[in-house]
Backbone bond lengths (Angstrom), bond angles and torsions (degrees), N, CA, C in turn:
res aa  C-N    CA-C-N  psi(-1)  N-CA   C-N-CA  omega(-1)  CA-C   N-CA-C  phi
1 M - - - 1.463 - - 1.531 107.84 -
2 I 1.290 115.41 136.84 1.471 120.18 177.51 1.500 107.45 -118.41
3 Y 1.297 115.06 147.26 1.488 121.93 -178.71 1.534 109.86 -115.06
4 G 1.272 115.62 143.56 1.475 121.25 177.31 1.520 109.35 -111.38
5 I 1.290 114.96 148.60 1.441 121.59 174.69 1.515 106.59 -124.15
6 L 1.318 115.97 116.10 1.496 124.25 -177.52 1.517 105.81 -102.53
7 L 1.325 113.18 134.81 1.486 116.99 -175.20 1.511 108.45 -141.04
8 N 1.303 120.04 136.29 1.454 123.65 172.89 1.529 108.57 -133.08
9 I 1.370 114.16 130.44 1.455 120.94 174.04 1.494 106.26 -106.42
10 P 1.354 117.00 115.00 1.472 119.89 177.22 1.528 112.21 -58.78
11 E 1.305 117.41 152.11 1.436 124.22 -175.66 1.538 111.13 -50.77
12 K 1.302 118.93 -43.30 1.474 121.08 -174.83 1.525 112.24 -69.58
13 H 1.319 121.70 -16.56 1.435 126.05 175.39 1.560 115.94 -107.97
14 A 1.335 112.92 -5.65 1.502 118.45 -171.60 1.515 111.78 -57.10
15 T 1.330 117.69 -49.58 1.457 120.39 -173.99 1.513 110.85 -68.72
16 K 1.291 118.33 -30.82 1.475 121.89 -178.52 1.526 113.17 -76.75
17 Y 1.367 117.75 -38.47 1.475 122.27 -169.55 1.518 113.88 -107.00
18 E 1.328 118.99 -13.30 1.450 121.30 -173.98 1.537 112.34 -56.25
19 D 1.310 117.63 -48.57 1.473 120.00 -178.34 1.507 111.80 -69.07
20 L 1.335 117.06 -37.24 1.479 120.95 175.65 1.552 110.95 -58.76
21 I 1.321 115.63 -44.91 1.441 120.79 -179.32 1.547 111.50 -64.02
22 R 1.310 113.50 -40.63 1.509 118.14 176.62 1.535 111.78 -63.69
23 R 1.308 116.52 -34.42 1.479 120.33 176.46 1.514 111.77 -66.60
24 I 1.358 116.43 -44.67 1.448 121.98 175.55 1.528 111.98 -59.89
25 I 1.338 115.69 -42.78 1.461 118.59 177.65 1.529 110.41 -65.34
26 G 1.295 118.65 -42.50 1.480 122.23 177.38 1.542 113.43 -59.21
27 E 1.332 115.03 -39.21 1.442 118.95 176.85 1.507 109.95 -67.06
28 G 1.330 118.15 -39.14 1.442 122.31 179.12 1.505 112.14 -65.21
29 I 1.340 117.57 -37.14 1.479 122.79 174.60 1.504 109.79 -65.34
30 A 1.338 117.10 -45.67 1.462 121.19 -178.49 1.529 111.09 -62.81
31 R 1.343 119.95 -33.79 1.454 123.68 177.78 1.547 111.32 -76.83
32 G 1.315 113.51 -19.53 1.525 117.08 -176.41 1.538 110.39 92.61
33 D 1.270 118.93 4.60 1.474 122.44 179.41 1.511 112.11 -73.03
34 I 1.348 118.43 -40.40 1.452 123.90 178.43 1.518 110.65 -101.79
35 L 1.337 116.05 123.04 1.436 122.47 -175.81 1.545 109.45 -82.82
36 S 1.316 116.47 -40.33 1.449 121.93 178.76 1.539 112.03 -161.28
37 F 1.315 117.02 164.57 1.449 119.58 176.96 1.515 109.26 -153.83
38 T 1.306 113.04 161.71 1.484 118.86 173.81 1.526 105.43 -143.46
39 E 1.319 115.16 161.92 1.478 118.87 177.70 1.528 108.48 -137.41
40 A 1.327 113.02 156.66 1.485 119.59 177.73 1.464 107.54 -146.79
41 R 1.354 116.24 158.50 1.453 123.86 175.86 1.516 110.11 -122.51
42 Y 1.322 116.71 141.71 1.466 120.63 175.08 1.496 110.19 -150.82
43 K 1.285 116.71 115.14 1.511 125.11 179.14 1.527 111.54 52.43
44 G 1.364 115.47 41.37 1.431 119.26 178.13 1.534 117.79 92.89
45 D 1.329 115.12 -21.88 1.488 119.87 176.59 1.556 107.45 -77.94
46 V 1.304 114.23 152.58 1.477 119.18 175.41 1.543 107.25 -121.70
47 A 1.307 116.39 130.62 1.491 119.75 178.27 1.500 110.20 -120.80
48 F 1.330 115.19 147.11 1.459 122.46 176.82 1.525 106.90 -128.43
49 V 1.308 114.66 142.07 1.491 121.30 170.87 1.497 107.27 -127.98
50 M 1.351 114.77 124.14 1.456 121.50 -176.22 1.496 108.59 -122.75
51 L 1.347 116.07 149.40 1.431 122.60 171.78 1.528 109.29 -110.42
52 A 1.322 114.72 127.90 1.488 119.99 -177.05 1.531 108.29 -110.24
53 R 1.341 114.80 151.70 1.445 122.01 -175.07 1.543 112.11 -74.91
54 S 1.264 119.69 -22.50 1.502 122.57 -177.62 1.516 111.05 -156.58
55 R 1.316 114.66 166.49 1.476 117.79 175.37 1.511 110.58 -60.09
56 R 1.344 115.22 -42.95 1.504 120.03 -177.80 1.558 109.64 -59.92
57 A 1.326 115.07 -44.79 1.456 120.49 179.78 1.515 111.18 -61.68
58 A 1.360 116.43 -43.19 1.440 120.53 179.03 1.521 111.53 -64.93
59 E 1.295 117.30 -41.44 1.448 122.38 176.91 1.514 113.13 -63.02
60 K 1.306 118.05 -36.94 1.450 123.70 -179.98 1.528 108.94 -65.07
61 V 1.292 116.19 -44.63 1.514 120.35 179.84 1.566 107.04 -69.63
62 Y 1.340 116.99 -41.40 1.444 120.64 179.82 1.517 110.91 -57.68
63 Q 1.305 118.73 -42.90 1.452 122.01 -178.49 1.541 110.49 -61.69
64 Q 1.318 118.03 -38.20 1.463 121.17 179.08 1.530 110.02 -69.95
65 L 1.312 118.68 -38.07 1.443 122.49 -176.81 1.513 116.31 -76.56
66 K 1.351 116.02 -34.48 1.480 120.61 -174.16 1.525 112.83 -68.25
67 E 1.297 118.88 -11.51 1.440 122.90 179.83 1.508 113.09 -74.49
68 H 1.343 116.05 -9.70 1.457 121.16 -174.61 1.565 111.17 -113.43
69 P 1.319 118.51 159.32 1.495 121.30 -174.79 1.518 109.00 -77.86
70 I 1.326 115.56 67.05 1.459 121.79 176.96 1.523 108.07 -134.04
71 H 1.328 116.54 164.44 1.454 121.48 177.50 1.509 108.68 -96.83
72 V 1.356 117.39 122.98 1.456 118.80 -178.74 1.556 107.99 -139.83
73 K 1.310 112.77 142.64 1.486 121.06 -177.93 1.496 111.22 -145.55
74 V 1.300 117.67 138.57 1.517 122.53 173.42 1.484 108.77 -102.92
75 I 1.371 115.05 132.87 1.472 118.94 177.81 1.520 107.35 -126.91
76 E 1.307 112.44 155.37 1.475 120.48 177.16 1.536 108.23 -98.87
77 I 1.340 116.62 129.12 1.451 119.69 -179.94 1.513 107.10 -110.24
78 E 1.357 111.26 114.02 1.461 117.78 -176.65 1.504 108.33 -105.09
79 G 1.299 115.33 149.10 1.456 119.66 -178.98 1.498 111.27 -156.23
80 K 1.330 118.00 161.38 1.425 122.99 175.79 1.511 110.09 -110.20
81 G 1.333 116.17 138.84 1.412 120.54 175.01 1.554 110.01 -82.48
82 D 1.307 116.97 162.67 1.518 120.01 178.19 1.476 110.47 -78.03
């Protein structure tokens, strides 16, 4: 099972929190909690999508992120193998 972490920084907070969020993501990658991530911008908002190796890893990153005025959600990604 893989877990996703969805994150949106509203335009009014983007400049203040963008670098902090990147640091948290970098620390998660260094620990091995985050397998990959991508980011996108739309009308000033900044969004990140991350894949985490386990529910525990996703929750650890979530706990760090939820302390800030951003929108964050953890989802479970289920799939079937061939």
